[in-house]
VOGU-3710 file (C-alpha; in Angstrom, 3 decimals, decimal comma):
1> msapdpksgs> 130,301/6,008/59,474  132,655/7,298/56,806  132,554/11,170/56,299  130,891/11,551/52,960  132,880/13,349/49,632  131,194/16,468/48,882  132,936/16,218/45,563  131,461/12,839/44,696  128,357/14,904/43,456  126,347/13,453/46,970
11> alcfgpfrll> 123,823/15,142/48,726  124,072/14,971/52,591  120,523/14,795/54,143  119,618/15,370/57,882  116,042/15,950/59,225  114,031/17,550/56,675  117,463/19,313/55,020  119,127/18,436/52,154  122,717/19,733/51,582  124,065/19,819/48,081
21> pterrlerdg> 127,792/21,049/48,533  129,213/20,967/44,961  125,917/23,188/43,895  126,518/25,260/47,347  122,637/24,210/48,284  120,637/23,772/50,947  116,750/22,663/50,719  114,265/21,909/52,976  111,207/19,593/51,651  112,462/20,493/48,198
31> tvvpigsral> 112,455/24,235/48,756  115,639/26,420/48,727  116,744/27,870/52,519  118,282/31,005/51,706  121,671/31,283/53,867  124,951/33,148/53,566  127,936/31,657/52,164  130,048/32,076/55,732  128,103/29,634/57,488  127,221/27,671/54,293
41> dilialaerp> 131,072/26,468/54,568  130,679/25,845/58,136  127,378/23,283/57,595  129,170/21,483/54,927  132,296/21,379/56,921  130,011/20,001/60,204  128,117/17,953/57,778  130,852/16,300/55,728  132,022/15,043/59,716  128,514/14,585/61,365
51> sevlgrdalm> 128,975/13,929/65,375  132,392/14,775/65,509  133,384/17,985/67,089  135,650/20,617/64,928  137,748/23,093/66,680  137,717/27,211/66,081  140,915/26,487/64,286  138,971/24,159/61,592  135,902/26,357/61,094  137,528/29,100/60,598
61> trawpdltvd> 140,296/27,853/58,093  137,561/26,379/56,134  134,733/29,496/55,973  137,983/31,987/55,999  140,996/30,410/54,301  142,561/33,428/53,195  141,468/35,812/56,375  142,381/36,009/59,638  139,305/37,131/61,695  138,465/37,709/64,998
71> dsnlrfhiar> 136,197/34,851/67,121  133,475/36,655/66,984  133,026/36,310/63,232  132,571/32,676/63,662  129,855/32,803/66,405  128,012/35,268/64,226  127,993/33,019/61,491  127,058/29,956/63,539  124,265/32,206/64,847  123,124/32,515/61,499
81> lrkalddgag> 123,154/29,165/60,603  121,136/27,783/63,617  118,429/30,489/62,648  118,229/29,252/58,821  118,161/25,569/60,287  115,142/26,919/62,941  117,394/25,213/65,474  115,737/24,851/68,983  112,290/25,623/67,939  111,353/21,985/68,850
91> dqryivnvpg> 113,301/19,353/70,603  115,605/18,992/67,657  119,125/20,719/67,993  120,967/20,320/65,383  124,659/22,784/65,869  126,061/21,474/69,206  128,116/23,615/71,178  130,701/21,592/73,232  132,164/24,104/75,615  136,318/24,342/75,346
101> rgyclaaevr> 136,558/22,280/72,329  134,199/23,453/69,171  130,930/22,549/67,616  129,258/19,714/66,306  126,434/18,711/63,572  124,348/16,455/65,923  122,022/14,652/63,364  122,405/11,494/61,887  123,550/12,445/57,728  122,609/10,262/55,425
111> ieallppakp> 124,083/10,134/52,170  122,265/10,262/49,056  123,527/9,672/45,344  123,353/12,285/42,605  122,172/11,428/39,174  125,719/12,718/37,106  124,503/14,936/34,696  124,122/14,049/30,891  127,018/14,726/28,853  126,821/17,063/26,203
121> rplpgasglp> 126,972/15,511/22,575  130,428/16,693/20,752  130,100/18,995/17,580  132,354/20,877/15,948  133,265/23,919/17,206  131,147/23,561/20,171  131,585/25,950/22,744  130,993/24,773/26,745  130,868/27,121/29,554  133,833/28,608/30,889
131> plldrmvgrd> 134,903/27,166/34,162  132,494/28,216/37,229  134,198/29,977/40,294  135,506/28,384/43,284  133,963/30,424/45,365  130,639/33,093/44,613  129,634/35,629/47,227  126,389/37,014/47,820  124,722/35,501/44,471  123,596/32,166/45,706
141> gaveavadlv> 119,675/33,824/44,990  119,754/35,422/42,390  121,514/31,802/40,570  118,612/30,259/41,774  116,423/32,975/40,934  117,956/32,839/36,874  117,761/28,923/36,698  113,841/28,823/37,922  113,429/31,504/35,187  114,825/28,938/32,433
151> aryrfatilg> 113,596/26,401/33,960  109,997/27,787/33,676  109,999/30,026/31,000  113,005/28,708/28,488  113,773/32,726/28,382  115,923/35,052/30,313  117,753/37,704/30,244  120,420/39,028/33,229  119,951/42,709/33,166  122,715/45,153/34,822
161> aggmgkttva> 124,821/47,763/34,632  128,385/47,141/33,510  130,158/45,059/36,168  127,499/43,303/38,546  128,650/40,160/37,703  126,093/38,878/34,901  128,253/36,444/33,478  129,174/34,853/36,821  125,488/34,554/37,534  125,247/33,729/34,142
171> iaaanrllrs> 127,462/30,733/33,939  126,500/29,107/37,570  122,908/29,214/36,495  123,763/27,149/33,398  126,014/25,087/35,033  122,879/24,217/37,722  120,801/23,856/34,428  122,984/21,573/32,984  122,556/19,125/35,716  118,710/19,156/35,471
181> ghdevrfldl> 117,074/18,539/32,322  119,471/19,975/29,458  121,433/18,176/27,443  123,866/20,304/26,272  124,838/23,972/26,639  126,590/26,628/24,291  128,113/29,521/25,677  128,781/32,590/23,428  130,840/35,522/24,546  129,918/38,313/22,565
191> gplsdptlva> 131,655/41,105/23,557  134,241/41,073/20,896  131,706/41,046/18,396  131,073/44,241/16,550  128,508/43,281/13,494  125,217/42,497/14,346  124,622/41,163/11,549  127,297/37,933/12,547  125,180/37,030/15,715  123,614/34,205/13,921
201> stlanalgva> 126,903/33,264/11,699  128,741/32,689/15,483  126,012/30,600/16,938  125,821/28,444/13,438  129,679/27,900/14,007  128,916/27,090/17,957  126,769/24,770/16,599  128,316/23,240/13,865  126,057/24,235/11,621  127,018/24,719/8,000
211> aqsgdptpev> 125,753/27,429/6,668  123,997/27,269/2,989  123,282/30,868/2,360  124,372/34,190/3,494  121,730/34,414/6,509  122,178/31,262/8,272  118,937/31,726/10,721  117,208/29,290/8,818  119,987/26,388/9,037  120,254/27,461/12,793
221> ignlrerril> 116,799/27,243/13,782  116,211/23,768/12,206  119,534/21,997/13,910  117,922/23,559/17,650  114,410/22,075/16,986  115,245/18,735/17,989  117,746/19,433/21,157  117,559/20,181/24,089  120,069/23,256/24,526  120,728/26,115/26,858
231> lvfdgcehlv> 122,307/29,157/24,529  123,912/31,376/26,559  124,823/34,772/24,937  127,214/36,904/27,139  127,432/40,672/26,629  124,652/41,415/24,292  123,922/45,255/25,220  126,033/46,400/21,817  124,212/43,874/19,494  120,833/44,098/20,824
241> dgiaslaeki> 119,372/44,363/17,402  120,745/41,726/15,883  120,276/38,990/18,942  116,223/40,414/19,662  114,922/39,009/16,197  117,367/35,851/16,594  116,486/34,899/20,054  112,859/35,508/19,449  112,876/33,170/16,525  114,725/30,518/18,227
251> fleapgasll> 112,076/30,678/21,184  108,877/30,578/18,995  110,652/28,132/16,692  112,865/25,733/18,803  110,655/24,130/21,502  113,700/22,459/22,808  116,010/25,130/22,947  116,104/27,422/26,433  118,075/30,837/25,667  119,848/32,650/29,121
261> vtsrerlkve> 120,944/36,257/27,782  123,237/38,914/29,698  122,732/42,291/28,743  122,680/45,889/30,103  119,815/46,112/28,162  116,334/44,502/27,814  115,910/42,615/24,490  112,096/43,277/24,441  110,922/40,782/22,449  108,053/37,916/22,574
271> gehvfilsel> 109,310/35,322/25,676  111,833/37,376/27,348  111,551/37,218/31,132  114,247/39,795/32,938  115,946/39,243/36,326  117,810/42,509/37,465  121,104/41,853/39,136  121,809/44,354/41,442  124,592/45,710/43,380  125,733/43,512/46,714
281> eqpppsedlt> 123,980/44,030/49,886  126,065/46,694/51,344  127,218/47,259/55,563  124,234/50,297/56,532  125,726/53,570/58,084  126,377/52,744/62,005  129,209/53,158/64,193  127,858/50,477/65,960  128,576/47,169/63,812  131,294/44,663/64,991
291> paevlgypaa> 133,758/43,265/62,234  131,746/40,280/62,627  128,209/41,996/61,331  130,467/43,957/58,495  131,550/40,717/57,185  127,600/39,237/57,159  127,111/41,142/54,086  127,789/40,023/50,685  129,690/43,649/49,905  131,803/43,654/52,240
301> qllaeraaaa> 132,255/39,637/52,068  133,495/40,145/48,785  135,858/43,084/49,378  137,598/41,223/52,197  138,153/37,880/50,274  140,040/39,277/47,198  141,799/41,885/49,334  143,007/38,850/50,672  143,541/37,223/47,693  145,641/40,248/46,746
311> ghsadltpad> 148,014/39,636/49,563  146,541/41,721/52,997  146,564/39,652/55,618  146,335/42,017/58,383  143,757/41,099/61,810  140,434/42,588/61,114  140,419/45,806/63,372  136,572/47,368/64,173  138,563/50,626/62,751  139,195/48,831/59,516
321> aavmaeicrt> 135,784/46,958/59,647  134,405/50,524/59,169  136,222/51,531/56,726  135,356/48,446/54,611  132,036/49,494/55,115  132,300/52,856/54,160  133,879/51,594/51,211  131,184/49,012/50,195  128,771/52,435/50,282  131,105/54,387/48,152
331> ldgvplalel> 131,106/51,389/45,694  127,522/50,946/45,477  128,375/47,423/46,417  129,875/46,974/42,658  131,198/43,558/42,578  133,727/44,922/39,592  134,384/47,552/41,937  134,900/45,740/45,199  137,277/43,533/43,322  139,488/46,161/41,278
341> vagrvsdygw> 139,438/48,160/44,603  140,377/45,063/46,706  143,624/44,670/44,848  144,812/48,050/46,045  144,353/47,220/50,111  147,764/45,287/50,154  149,711/48,112/48,890  147,505/51,295/50,969  145,701/49,515/53,917  141,936/50,072/54,221
351> kqtadllhgr> 142,246/54,071/55,338  143,982/55,261/52,750  142,545/52,875/49,921  139,230/54,693/50,948  140,968/58,298/50,915  141,843/57,146/47,447  138,533/56,314/46,469  136,935/59,707/46,304  139,705/60,748/43,444  139,555/60,040/39,837
361> lrllwtgrrt> 142,277/57,510/40,199  139,995/54,535/40,754  138,325/54,737/37,362  141,843/53,976/36,148  142,566/50,671/38,637  143,047/47,265/36,762  141,729/44,025/37,768  142,972/40,356/36,209  144,862/40,441/33,337  142,170/37,278/31,788
371> aparhqtlrs> 139,284/39,908/31,806  137,675/41,329/28,737  138,980/44,651/28,041  135,739/46,249/28,860  136,267/44,791/32,582  139,920/45,584/32,942  138,741/49,147/34,774  136,390/50,922/35,906  136,478/52,946/33,095  136,095/50,844/30,549
381> avewsydllr> 133,000/49,329/32,103  131,391/52,780/31,714  132,880/53,187/28,687  131,624/50,262/26,729  128,409/51,470/27,773  129,055/54,849/27,064  130,084/54,023/23,186  126,969/52,776/22,732  124,902/55,871/23,295  122,895/58,496/20,960
391> pderkvfeql> 124,201/62,193/21,364  121,248/63,421/23,185  121,523/60,263/25,756  125,449/61,054/26,210  124,607/64,387/26,692  121,478/63,987/29,763  123,962/61,149/30,681  126,653/63,791/32,055  124,609/66,406/32,987  122,380/64,233/35,337
401> svfaetfdlt> 125,793/63,452/36,965  125,529/66,680/38,518  123,276/65,080/40,942  124,695/63,412/44,217  121,505/61,391/45,583  118,555/60,304/43,566  116,929/62,310/41,595  113,059/62,138/39,610  112,513/62,967/35,998  110,940/66,569/37,605
411> davsvatdgd> 114,905/67,462/38,554  116,406/65,783/35,327  114,569/68,119/33,564  115,283/71,284/35,422  118,797/70,439/35,396  119,202/69,240/31,655  116,857/71,548/30,177  119,797/73,893/28,062  117,320/75,103/24,797  118,574/72,036/22,815
421> ltaadiagav> 116,552/69,379/24,457  113,215/69,662/25,476  111,230/67,734/28,483  110,246/65,216/26,541  113,631/64,635/25,201  114,987/64,630/28,100  112,189/62,437/30,009  112,947/59,576/27,011  116,490/59,855/27,366  116,496/58,923/30,988
431> qslvekslva> 114,321/56,751/30,154  116,716/54,962/27,285  119,504/55,594/29,758  117,318/53,155/32,562  117,001/50,722/30,113  121,020/50,304/29,289  121,587/50,076/33,217  123,608/53,633/32,837  120,779/54,861/35,696  119,215/53,160/38,226
441> vrcsggsaay> 115,944/53,478/39,256  113,565/52,308/42,001  109,755/52,630/41,974  107,401/53,077/45,221  104,078/54,705/45,893  103,645/55,271/42,116  106,903/57,574/41,743  110,487/56,998/40,409  113,620/57,752/41,983  116,819/57,782/39,582
451> rlldttrafa> 120,269/57,654/40,522  123,933/57,108/39,103  125,853/54,779/40,728  128,732/56,386/42,285  131,442/55,253/39,788  129,059/55,722/37,097  128,516/59,560/38,421  132,506/59,887/38,446  132,612/58,898/34,623  130,002/61,207/33,488
461> rekldgegvr> 131,358/64,135/35,389  134,637/63,653/34,012  132,923/64,219/30,416  130,956/67,024/31,939  134,052/68,827/32,529  135,756/67,914/29,003  132,651/69,339/27,591  132,974/72,749/29,117  129,214/72,975/30,318  129,889/71,737/34,248
471> qavasrhaah> 129,367/75,586/35,014  126,411/76,240/33,617  124,529/72,820/34,720  125,971/73,829/38,183  124,163/76,647/38,008  120,763/75,269/36,920  121,642/72,935/39,517  121,600/75,038/42,393  118,864/76,985/41,338  116,786/74,212/41,005
481> vlacleaske> 117,895/72,903/44,742  116,690/76,574/45,716  113,167/76,209/43,985  112,489/72,828/45,558  113,738/74,025/49,367  111,643/77,675/49,056  108,417/75,441/47,814  108,675/73,862/50,924  109,099/76,444/53,123  104,986/77,372/53,905
491> lprpdvlgar> 103,604/76,392/57,242  101,987/72,782/56,485  98,573/71,678/56,824  97,481/68,501/58,745  96,841/66,810/55,086  99,766/67,595/53,488  102,177/67,040/55,991  105,351/65,288/55,338  104,351/65,982/51,632  106,641/68,377/50,904
501> krpaladvya> 109,743/67,481/48,535  113,100/67,684/49,624  115,946/67,733/47,888  118,743/65,463/48,910  121,302/67,085/51,883  124,516/65,849/49,778  122,609/67,776/46,881  122,125/70,886/48,920  125,680/70,648/49,662  126,942/70,915/46,355
511> alqwsfvegg> 124,537/73,385/45,367  125,799/75,541/48,412  129,327/74,519/47,571  129,102/75,661/44,462  127,016/78,940/44,906  129,251/79,878/47,574  132,585/78,914/46,199  132,713/77,702/42,711  130,274/79,652/41,064  130,905/82,248/43,176
521> darlatrlaa> 127,019/83,836/42,772  126,453/85,751/46,126  122,675/86,090/45,978  121,856/82,660/44,603  124,354/81,707/47,805  122,635/83,657/50,557  119,182/82,254/48,998  120,310/78,972/49,041  122,097/78,838/53,006  118,482/80,634/53,767
531> aasrtfiess> 116,349/77,915/52,638  118,646/75,111/54,232  118,497/75,989/57,280  115,075/74,583/57,883  116,262/71,346/56,371  119,731/71,805/58,485  117,952/72,029/61,558  115,356/69,226/60,695  118,542/67,049/59,860  119,831/68,253/63,209
541> llnecrrwte> 122,780/69,124/61,626  122,669/72,601/63,783  126,453/72,742/63,117  126,047/73,090/59,339  123,042/75,163/59,789  125,286/77,782/61,918  128,408/77,221/59,323  125,953/78,254/56,383  124,273/80,948/57,697  126,997/82,249/59,440
551> aalaleptdd> 128,688/82,611/55,665  125,637/83,753/54,220  125,709/86,783/56,523  128,793/87,515/56,366  128,046/88,432/52,190  125,702/91,195/53,748  122,313/90,216/52,183  119,802/92,981/51,660  116,905/90,988/51,140  114,554/91,062/54,246
561> dtvmrlnegl> 113,325/87,782/53,887  116,501/85,984/53,438  118,009/87,914/56,241  115,608/87,011/58,699  115,747/83,478/57,750  119,130/83,195/58,024  118,712/85,126/61,471  116,348/82,637/62,190  118,229/79,643/61,683  121,681/81,128/63,160
571> gyalmftqgn> 119,675/81,612/65,982  117,933/78,113/66,402  121,493/76,658/66,047  123,516/78,653/68,387  120,840/78,261/70,901  121,048/74,352/70,530  124,760/74,021/70,550  126,148/77,006/71,928  123,269/77,935/74,785  120,867/80,615/75,165
581> gheagaalkr> 123,614/83,675/75,098  123,333/87,074/74,249  124,207/85,925/70,333  121,547/83,414/70,109  119,063/85,870/71,464  119,846/88,859/69,065  119,516/87,036/65,909  116,471/85,160/66,831  115,438/89,044/67,933  116,511/90,059/64,637
591> alaladdlad> 114,657/87,809/62,629  111,547/88,614/64,513  111,609/91,730/63,636  112,306/91,279/60,135  108,942/89,173/60,340  106,920/91,340/61,793  107,961/94,252/59,159  107,035/91,581/56,510  104,027/90,825/58,114  104,959/86,898/57,575
601> iasqfrlmvt> 102,726/85,056/60,140  103,939/81,593/59,420  107,489/83,024/60,167  106,475/85,186/63,380  104,426/81,620/64,878  108,130/79,416/63,744  110,449/82,199/65,843  108,032/82,787/68,896  108,153/78,593/69,570  111,942/78,884/69,527
611> llrfrrgrge> 111,697/82,236/71,679  109,895/80,086/73,969  112,162/77,655/74,183  114,882/80,422/74,680  113,237/81,814/77,771  112,510/78,942/79,370  116,086/77,741/79,327  116,667/81,221/80,414  114,420/80,428/83,270  112,375/83,990/82,510
621> ysllmpmsrr> 109,405/82,444/83,357  107,597/85,382/83,382  107,909/86,099/80,164  105,849/82,847/78,769  102,684/83,772/79,512  102,400/87,133/77,358  103,993/85,267/74,488  102,437/82,456/74,579  98,903/84,844/74,459  100,269/85,895/71,570
631> lealaasign> 101,339/82,358/69,479  97,655/81,646/70,201  96,665/84,585/68,417  98,790/84,259/65,752  97,523/80,096/65,522  93,585/81,652/65,383  94,817/83,661/62,282  96,340/80,942/60,354  93,683/79,059/61,092  95,656/75,602/61,144
641> pvaiscahyq> 94,505/72,559/63,653  98,197/71,892/63,918  99,395/75,479/65,119  96,382/76,074/67,062  97,441/72,631/69,115  100,880/73,708/69,146  99,898/77,410/70,919  97,501/75,643/73,350  100,517/73,107/74,248  102,918/76,077/75,202
651> vgtalhllgq> 99,990/78,013/76,731  99,993/74,760/78,923  103,918/74,122/78,865  103,767/78,079/80,740  101,179/77,632/83,102  102,828/74,159/84,368  105,931/76,312/85,027  104,951/79,296/86,690  103,262/76,459/89,019  99,466/76,870/88,091
661> qqaareqlda> 99,140/72,796/87,800  95,624/72,554/87,545  94,960/74,832/84,874  98,155/73,717/83,224  96,382/70,039/83,410  93,355/70,704/81,888  95,019/72,856/78,946  97,331/69,889/78,448  94,762/67,512/78,933  92,073/69,219/76,056
671> eihldvfeev> 95,718/68,370/73,610  96,179/65,241/74,476  93,323/64,082/73,298  93,802/65,806/69,703  95,334/63,186/67,108  96,453/66,268/64,913  100,069/65,503/67,007  100,350/61,879/65,807  100,277/63,563/62,206  103,176/65,938/62,824
681> pphhyayssh> 106,583/64,622/61,431  108,804/63,819/64,293  111,393/66,446/62,297  109,169/69,300/62,208  111,033/71,645/64,921  108,298/73,762/65,122  105,556/71,100/66,100  107,208/68,060/67,536  106,499/68,453/71,452  103,877/66,554/72,432
691> pfvpmsrclw> 101,590/67,567/75,335  102,065/64,021/77,391  105,713/65,451/78,436  104,523/68,245/80,684  101,880/66,338/81,220  103,374/63,548/82,833  105,316/66,345/85,436  101,551/68,032/85,885  100,467/65,017/86,912  102,974/63,940/89,717
701> llgypdqala> 102,949/68,145/90,792  99,088/67,102/91,411  99,570/63,765/93,221  98,686/61,697/90,469  102,485/59,723/90,358  100,823/56,255/88,957  99,268/58,005/85,705  102,348/59,982/86,015  104,865/57,126/85,545  102,776/55,451/82,963
711> marhvaerta> 102,488/58,443/80,938  106,280/59,044/81,617  107,132/55,607/80,412  104,703/56,146/77,452  106,920/58,869/76,711  110,319/57,231/77,076  109,511/54,127/75,335  107,456/55,351/72,048  110,191/58,166/71,570  112,315/57,981/68,870
721> psdavsycvv> 115,873/60,077/68,011  114,835/61,478/64,931  115,170/65,098/65,489  117,509/65,736/68,192  116,508/68,885/69,839  113,106/67,450/70,663  114,286/64,272/71,717  116,853/65,989/74,369  113,998/67,789/75,776  111,737/64,921/76,152
731> lmwvttvfew> 114,956/63,347/77,933  115,546/66,217/80,007  111,742/66,535/81,328  110,499/63,365/81,336  113,757/61,584/83,507  112,665/64,273/86,349  109,409/61,988/86,458  111,491/59,182/87,518  113,262/60,640/89,734  110,245/62,184/91,763
741> tgewdmvgql> 108,742/59,067/91,782  112,138/56,756/92,559  112,624/54,930/89,458  116,872/55,305/89,720  117,371/52,525/87,391  115,525/54,767/84,586  117,176/58,005/85,516  120,209/55,801/84,927  119,215/54,738/81,945  117,969/58,146/80,194
751> aerlvayars> 120,772/60,545/82,049  123,139/57,917/80,046  121,152/58,322/76,933  120,992/62,175/77,081  124,702/62,967/77,465  125,627/60,548/74,800  122,791/61,434/72,365  123,901/65,659/73,296  127,256/65,156/72,558  127,074/63,263/69,057
761> hsmrpyqavg> 125,132/66,445/68,232  127,401/68,919/69,781  124,461/69,967/72,004  126,423/71,181/74,647  123,457/72,760/76,985  121,767/69,493/77,057  124,845/67,428/77,401  124,944/69,676/81,137  121,240/68,729/81,918  122,487/65,014/81,436
771> lghqgrrlle> 125,133/65,035/83,960  122,866/67,052/86,268  120,532/64,203/86,225  123,710/61,728/86,777  124,754/63,640/89,698  120,945/63,651/91,280  121,483/59,490/90,716  124,851/59,735/92,901  123,149/61,683/95,606  120,719/59,575/96,050
781> agqakaaval> 122,959/56,264/95,845  124,896/57,911/99,074  127,707/59,284/97,019  127,582/62,765/98,434  131,508/63,853/97,755  130,999/62,452/93,795  127,214/63,685/93,410  128,874/67,459/94,566  131,335/67,597/91,981  129,296/66,034/89,280
791> lrnaigqarq> 126,371/68,700/90,003  129,039/71,489/90,251  130,406/70,552/86,763  127,094/70,430/85,390  125,667/73,822/86,642  128,532/75,422/85,479  128,403/74,446/82,131  124,727/75,527/81,892  125,583/78,924/83,457  128,126/78,604/80,666
801> hgmmmpgfeg> 125,673/78,513/77,944  122,623/80,583/79,400  120,545/77,970/81,249  119,288/78,081/84,638  118,489/75,215/86,572  117,748/76,110/90,393  116,623/72,372/90,482  120,040/71,142/90,211  121,418/73,912/92,388  118,677/72,772/95,046
811> slalallgag> 120,376/68,864/94,394  123,570/70,500/95,131  122,847/71,885/97,958  121,401/68,870/99,495  124,594/66,674/98,175  126,844/69,584/99,987  124,951/68,989/102,696  125,711/64,889/102,681  129,083/65,938/102,354  129,090/68,138/105,530
821> eteeahatvg> 129,690/71,619/103,675  126,402/73,076/105,258  127,159/76,689/104,818  128,369/76,372/100,840  124,960/74,829/101,060  123,177/77,431/102,413  124,671/79,765/100,185  123,930/77,877/97,490  120,298/77,080/98,228  119,843/80,409/98,721
831> aairrvrsdg> 120,924/82,388/95,486  119,058/79,651/93,705  115,778/81,242/95,579  116,757/84,240/95,270  117,302/84,104/91,434  113,502/82,084/90,918  111,898/84,876/93,411  113,502/87,366/91,009  111,239/86,345/88,203  108,267/85,588/89,717
841> eshelpellr> 106,844/82,490/91,715  108,064/78,918/90,037  107,243/75,222/90,093  110,552/74,871/91,119  109,914/77,003/94,590  108,296/74,536/96,741  111,112/72,021/96,712  113,878/74,714/97,107  112,464/76,310/100,098  112,095/72,354/101,305
851> vlgevqvrrc> 115,904/72,089/100,983  116,543/75,367/102,624  114,610/74,217/105,805  116,891/70,828/105,315  119,620/73,045/105,396  118,213/75,670/108,555  117,983/72,369/110,259  121,757/70,956/109,990  122,731/74,860/111,174  120,193/74,204/114,389
861> shddaiaafd> 118,302/77,305/112,809  115,016/75,131/113,857  112,749/78,313/113,816  113,962/79,245/110,087  113,674/75,799/109,038  110,015/75,655/110,253  109,250/78,881/108,534  110,626/77,796/104,901  108,692/74,739/105,310  105,461/76,368/106,038
871> egmamadrqg> 105,837/78,907/103,229  106,871/76,043/101,028  103,458/73,913/101,912  101,460/77,149/101,394  102,880/77,892/98,269  102,567/74,428/97,164  98,759/74,136/98,172  98,546/77,597/95,931  100,033/75,846/93,225  98,105/72,321/93,633
881> alswklrlam> 101,157/70,661/93,926  100,231/68,167/96,354  103,815/65,937/95,320  105,526/68,542/96,939  103,500/69,388/99,868  103,590/65,869/101,152  107,752/66,467/100,841  107,675/69,703/102,693  105,211/68,030/105,261  107,780/65,031/105,478
891> srhracverg> 110,694/67,357/106,235  108,521/69,487/108,923  108,216/66,425/110,630  111,596/65,250/110,590  112,741/68,160/111,834  109,721/68,240/114,644  110,968/64,568/115,915  114,315/66,223/116,319  112,560/68,607/118,830  110,458/66,379/120,512
901> easasrpvla> 107,421/67,928/118,571  106,107/64,849/116,843  102,580/64,952/117,992  102,026/68,712/116,370  103,337/67,741/112,797  101,815/64,128/112,501  98,438/65,288/111,722  99,605/67,932/109,408  101,504/64,724/107,483  98,873/62,332/108,226
911> nvlgqfsegf> 96,351/64,983/106,630  98,648/65,376/103,700  99,062/61,820/102,463  95,432/60,699/102,977  94,179/63,459/100,042  96,273/60,567/97,865  94,476/58,084/95,890  97,390/56,242/94,170  100,989/55,840/94,115  101,330/54,309/97,300
921> dtadlvaarq> 104,060/51,953/95,855  106,028/54,931/94,847  108,808/56,417/97,185  107,779/59,140/98,836  104,754/57,758/100,066  106,029/54,727/101,380  108,749/56,941/103,411  105,366/58,901/104,124  103,664/56,048/106,052  107,253/54,823/107,353
931> llegspdaaq> 107,233/58,142/109,001  104,101/58,145/110,554  104,856/54,534/111,538  107,892/55,261/113,452  110,282/53,628/111,479  114,159/54,634/112,193  114,572/54,347/108,345  112,235/57,166/107,398  113,652/59,195/110,080  116,845/59,740/107,697
941> qr> 116,302/62,651/105,297  115,436/61,286/101,840
//
């Protein structure tokens, strides 16, 4: 079979698919199949030479003719192509990989001739279509949609901001329409036209109509009545009034004529159907995207291709791909902006080009010399629309540039109201700016969110600076951000959780920067930092919280409420980044004292929750119950169901840590069956802990390993990393359940996750905890010396950050014992026990006593070992910790076996094991059965 010629206008058919190379379209049973440009290039290459193996170089050259990219890019797009073809869903395989050679299309390809398009009738002065781009990126779906609108309704307007590629899409759609029903097309570039009254004359000239009067509209309509023609009016925003009336008359009186309009503003006439051309899809903010994945997004494809065309031929490294993705987001995926910036990559490289984007220089970068004047620079693209605005619209447009992110109408009114404009004026201006494509809008849930594209915002800010009113506008913006932050500070109720309006973080930063540096308003600055601290905490930006609260406190504010909130934010941020040291504790105590003086119950409640975390981290368990009971009283006075449940949760956690497991279970069980925790936003730092976490530990200690493991799995699988602190707490606690039940692969996964997440958020105390869990895993694997090194490091870091980790000290003692350091092991576990005893009984004491007994056995102090085991068992009994008791009974039995006293200890172990009703396949119960059966493996210390 000879290879089909894609330039002949043929369709290549295989299976249910029909591929039209010249139109760059793939259909399945007559329906267009969405497919990316790169994948389509690969498919065309394979379909042209069916059953022939095409090597990597041939396919890479076809899909990336001007780029040098990694092999992973080809694999990525082959995978996308297979997905588009639904390859392998049944028995049919289309794309086959031949190892070491390449890929082939394993299907019979049928060539289907297409009817040639009708040639337009030549007329004097006729204006045909401009040349079609050889390759269009990311707009295939838009072209299809626009062509469909015109085919169905005869009248479509492509609406979009300057530089979105409206003309490119219109030309491509017109070419498609010309092949499927229209005899001819006339393309009118109306950009150079300045007088709306000349539109009809211009069209008359294009049609070859000799006007008999001053207004040629009747002659134009008469000429069009019997013609199947497509009229393309390009660049109409400055002539809307003149175009609108003419277009409506053509639509109503010339049924054979179709209209395709490109404009930054709707015509708002009979018959018009609007297609909004938005920005190209951009790579999301992510550090994990490969170069192939970045190039899978149309904005990145366009940027890379245009950079290559401009002479940049370097390989795309992962670092380059990350910068490329950042550039795409900075430019909002606007095609014109991407093309203009791409021309600078060969001069500056990816990184320096990205750095230059933050200055005003980008507005002046030039593009193709043949482009219309309004598309020569980013500035000219925006200025074209700006010059069409009324004075009030210009004023509002400039002032809206102070917003760094999205805003709503209330925000706009707060910032733009300066005495000259009313709220109604501003609302009308915003709506007009949206209609003129200078402000983007997205509607969701009945509300509208507005934003200026980045390049548009840069232009508007220049104009605002030129007017000399930037300071006044920035001051109103900062005051508005403060008002929004302060309005959301009250303790939430379950029926309004998550409904608080929060300003965007970028606007918070902008307001802080202005008030601290540019505006120099100390009172506004300190109040802003105080109000923003909660937003920073709930966004896991703890270092930012510390930075701004410290800066505000340095200004020595005198308002007690502001000082309280600043100390609260500072203490919280310090606690989780630097640890439970004196500075964090002092800040939290100052904040609580001020909350007491102000009788601010909501703040007292939040601070008590934070201080409970502080005391738990320091191992000061004796203080937990009095503080938890006070929290209960505060919750009762608030009367909020969420606060009440949170207080009960804190009481249950305190009981668990103090070793009162049955009481803890009863307290936590009551909260588990309430649904209020499900209503709490995961980032709400005062309420974000769930009773499942301590409950899973409780269940294991009480002797229910299966239930504990099931609950721990539920927590580990369902918890998402939203609030950094709560996520680290969950990982820290739930990992112990997998350690206790012997699920060491899961321990490895969770410990690695904890270390990485804590490191990425500068949470050093939790990074130390993660290292401790990794050390325990090494100990279990028999790598005692490596475990010693890692556990010492973890414990040292924890102490440096004011954290007590007696459980890890017990593990360190066992690791030292395994490494032959018996006396150091004895000193280590002894010191841990003394520190725990100094604060009263703890849930960790029975296990520490078991470790002490194991060390005493190695030291040949049999009586001391048995005494430690017996004391631990008595304590485990008192705490209701059956699982600790089983471990103690096993250690005691092993010691007695060594002494030849197995007959006396065997009944004790059998009795403890007999109290279990589940968990028979977990590590401890399996080991206990082996011990009783006399297995030699069971004689080894766990």
